[in-house]
C-alpha positions in Angstrom: 0.0 0.2 0.2 3.0 2.5 0.8 4.1 2.4 -2.8 0.7 3.0 -4.0 0.2 6.2 -1.5 4.0 7.5 -2.6 3.1 6.9 -6.1 0.0 9.1 -6.3 2.2 11.9 -4.6 4.8 11.6 -7.4 2.1 11.7 -10.0 0.8 15.1 -7.8 3.7 16.7 -8.0 4.5 15.8 -11.9 1.2 17.0 -12.7 1.7 20.6 -10.7 4.6 21.0 -13.0 2.3 20.7 -16.0 -0.2 22.8 -14.3 2.8 25.4 -14.0 3.3 24.9 -10.1 6.4 23.2 -8.3 7.3 19.7 -8.5 5.9 18.8 -4.8 3.3 16.4 -4.2 1.9 14.8 -0.8 -0.7 12.2 0.0 -2.0 12.1 3.6 -3.6 8.6 5.0 -4.9 7.2 8.2 -6.3 3.4 8.3 -5.3 3.0 4.5 -7.8 5.5 3.3 -6.9 8.9 1.8 -7.9 11.6 3.8 -6.1 14.5 1.9 -3.7 15.4 -0.7 -1.8 18.4 -1.0 0.8 20.3 -4.3 3.3 23.3 -4.1 1.0 26.3 -4.9 3.7 28.9 -3.5 3.6 30.4 -6.9 0.3 30.3 -8.1 -1.3 31.5 -4.5 1.0 34.0 -3.8 1.7 31.9 -0.3 5.1 31.0 0.5 4.1 28.9 3.0 1.7 26.7 0.1 4.0 23.8 0.1 2.5 20.2 -1.0 2.8 19.0 2.6 1.3 22.1 4.5 -1.2 22.2 2.0 -2.3 18.8 2.1 -2.2 19.1 6.2 -4.5 21.9 6.2 -6.6 19.9 3.6 -6.9 16.9 6.2 -7.2 19.1 9.7 -10.1 20.4 7.9 -12.0 17.1 7.3 -11.4 15.5 10.1 -12.4 18.7 11.9 -9.1 18.2 14.2 -5.3 19.8 14.8 -4.1 16.6 15.7 -3.3 14.1 12.8 -1.9 11.1 15.4 -2.3 8.1 13.4 -1.6 9.7 9.9 0.9 9.0 7.3 2.1 11.7 5.0 4.0 10.7 2.0 5.7 13.6 0.4 7.4 13.2 -3.1 10.3 15.1 -1.7 11.8 15.1 1.8 10.3 17.9 3.5 11.9 21.5 4.0 12.5 22.8 7.7 9.4 24.5 7.4 7.2 21.4 6.1 8.7 19.3 8.8 8.1 21.5 11.5 4.7 20.9 10.3 4.7 17.5 10.4 5.8 17.7 13.6 3.4 19.9 15.4 0.6 18.2 13.6 1.3 14.8 15.4 1.7 12.3 12.1 2.8 9.4 12.8 5.1 8.5 10.1 7.0 9.9 7.2 7.4 8.8 4.1 9.3 10.8 1.0 10.7 9.8 -2.6 13.4 12.1 -3.1 16.1 13.7 -0.5 16.9 17.3 -0.1 20.2 16.9 -2.2 18.0 15.7 -5.5 15.8 19.3 -4.8 19.3 21.2 -4.5 20.1 19.9 -7.9 16.8 20.9 -9.0 17.2 24.6 -7.4 15.3 24.2 -4.1 18.2 24.4 -1.7 17.2 24.2 1.9 20.7 24.3 3.1 20.8 28.1 3.8 18.1 28.1 6.6 19.3 24.8 8.1 22.3 26.7 8.6 20.6 29.9 10.1 18.6 27.7 12.5 21.6 26.4 14.1 22.8 30.0 14.9 22.1 31.9 17.3 19.3 35.0 16.3 22.2 37.5 16.6 24.5 35.6 14.2 21.4 35.3 11.1 20.9 36.6 8.0 18.0 38.5 8.6 18.3 40.7 11.6 16.6 40.1 14.6 15.2 42.0 18.0 13.6 41.5 21.0 11.3 44.1 21.4 8.5 44.4 24.7 9.4 41.0 26.5 7.9 41.8 29.3 4.3 43.1 27.7 4.6 39.7 25.7 4.5 37.6 28.1 1.4 38.5 29.2 -0.1 36.2 26.9 1.4 33.3 28.1 0.3 34.2 31.7 -3.6 34.5 30.4 -3.0 31.2 28.6 -1.7 29.7 31.8 -4.3 30.8 33.9 -7.0 29.8 31.2 -9.0 26.4 32.4 -10.7 26.2 29.1 -7.7 26.1 26.9 -7.4 23.1 24.5 -3.7 22.0 24.6 -1.8 21.1 21.5 
């Protein structure tokens, strides 16, 4: 079954290229059933976060009416970028399968190495200028969260 779902992710990626999108596709499966699919819509949707995995996660969560995809598997045509990998972890997806790796992606012009490097640096060392501003005031949101008896932990 895994190969069938991966083949679909690859077909979605190839078809998306034919339609002017990026070469990435993703499929989310639960208990052997396809819950959602996604393709890269960065350029078509003018949304830098509209990667295939994120699009599939959004669709699956909407379909299942939950923010947790625990028990689900994701099939991605390529090794997820740092943003997508983070989203996969935040969604509590149980298993990840991917086709191409990040080196294959880099050869095609999708090199995420600079992001991995930036994440390993302290905020002061990163290429994007970063400044902490109003931290004491910002902590009020956490304080409100901590005392909220009706919060939903995630």
